[in-house]
MIVO-137826 format. One line per 4 residues: number of its first residue (from 1); their letters; for each residue x, y, z of C-alpha. Coordinates in steps of 0.001 Angstrom, whole numbers, plus 500000, padded with zeros to 6 digits. Each point is the difference from the previous one (the first is absolute). Last residue first. Example, Ala and Ser with C-alpha at 12.3 -4.5 7.8 and 13.67 -1.06 7.14 Angstrom:
residues 2
2) sa) 513670 498940 507140  498630 496560 500660
This chain:
residues 129
129) dtsr) 688803 793543 868535  503293 501223 501694  499278 503847 499195  496377 499920 501417
125) nknl) 500998 498368 503129  502625 502590 500306  497520 502909 499223  497541 498795 502670
121) fnsi) 502802 499699 502661  501220 503582 499273  496157 501262 499633  499713 498448 503517
117) lsmv) 502979 501418 501500  499156 503449 498570  496361 499609 501706  501517 499200 502969
113) tski) 502662 502939 500098  496827 502581 499156  498203 498327 502822  502581 500193 502583
109) gdtn) 500700 503715 498854  496464 501106 500270  499624 497857 503453  502380 501830 501970
105) ksvi) 498429 501506 502900  497690 496631 500415  503123 497780 499434  502276 501345 502733
101) ntvg) 497385 500498 502594  498836 496203 499365  503452 498676 499873  500589 501760 503232
97) fqlf) 497038 499099 501748  500196 495998 498915  503602 499869 500621  499308 501171 503537
93) tgll) 497145 497773 500570  502631 497108 498653  502098 501094 502743  497725 499392 502844
89) qklp) 498524 496859 498544  503628 498859 499709  500818 500944 503762  496451 498298 500973
85) nhts) 500982 496559 498576  497063 498327 498970  500783 499863 496310  497352 499741 497128
81) gvav) 502148 501990 497266  502491 502602 501440  501713 501372 497136  497453 499317 497264
77) rksl) 496811 500559 502184  501349 503196 500999  501029 501206 496222  496570 498806 498903
73) ygaa) 498201 502130 502483  502245 503233 499521  499316 499534 496183  496348 499796 500427
69) lgit) 500401 502939 502376  501799 501850 497602  497897 499198 496956  496634 501162 502039
65) tnli) 501784 502996 501128  500565 500956 496130  496825 499299 498869  498201 501862 502809
61) ngkl) 502162 502959 499535  499367 499822 496308  496151 499968 500709  500424 502979 502340
57) qpst) 501585 501997 497003  497373 499223 497694  497285 501324 502242  496515 498694 499126
53) ilen) 499710 498141 503231  501367 502793 502244  497589 502492 498431  496980 497484 500266
49) isnk) 500811 499822 503552  499945 503710 500504  496672 500185 498016  498176 497789 502421
45) ilnv) 501570 501195 503325  498862 503567 498712  496665 498753 498985  499213 498309 503047
41) pkfs) 501089 502991 502236  497646 502297 498130  502144 502878 498246  498814 498777 496291
37) eyti) 496337 500131 500526  500408 503575 501629  501930 501149 497063  497531 498696 497492
33) mfqe) 497055 501337 501971  501391 503410 499963  501284 499941 496149  495922 499269 499648
29) kllr) 499100 502749 502176  502265 502653 498094  498752 498658 496721  496279 500589 501268
25) aena) 501091 503432 501031  502041 501179 496756  496592 498748 498166  497684 502096 502253
21) qkte) 502246 502858 499847  500445 500006 496316  496079 499871 499871  499712 502832 502196
17) llfi) 502800 501925 497866  497576 499486 496762  497044 500862 502045  501384 503212 501186
13) aerl) 501393 501134 496464  496805 498982 498401  498103 502229 502835  502640 503114 499239
9) etts) 499516 499834 496363  496303 500234 500491  500578 502724 502603  501601 501921 497306
5) tikr) 503774 501498 499494  502222 497117 501143  503534 500872 499007  502365 497184 498551
1) m) 501683 497155 501834
C-alpha cells in the first residue's frame, strides 16, 4: 500500500476499507447462513441419504446381494421343493444361506462365466445355421 500524504487520500482510503469491510461482512453472513442450513438435522439426514443413493459402490453391493439372495432362494426351492419334512427344510435353509453367501461374494466371476457360456452357446447356434 502506498503512503498517504493528504486528508483527501486518507478519507478515500478509509472509504475503500469500509466498503471492503462491508462486502466481507455480507459474504461472511451469507456463508454463515449456508453453513447453518447445512447443519440442520433434516438437511444432514437428507444429504446422507443422497450420498448413499448415488454411491456406485452401494449400487454394486445391492446388485450382488440381490443376485446372491435369488440364487440361494432358487437353490432351496430346487433342493427342497414343497416338502413338509422339517429336516429337509432345515437342510434347505442351510443350503440357501451357503449359496447366498458364496454367490454374493463371487458375483464378478459368476457374471463372467455366465457371459462366456452365453457367448459360446450363441456362437454354436450361429455356426450350425
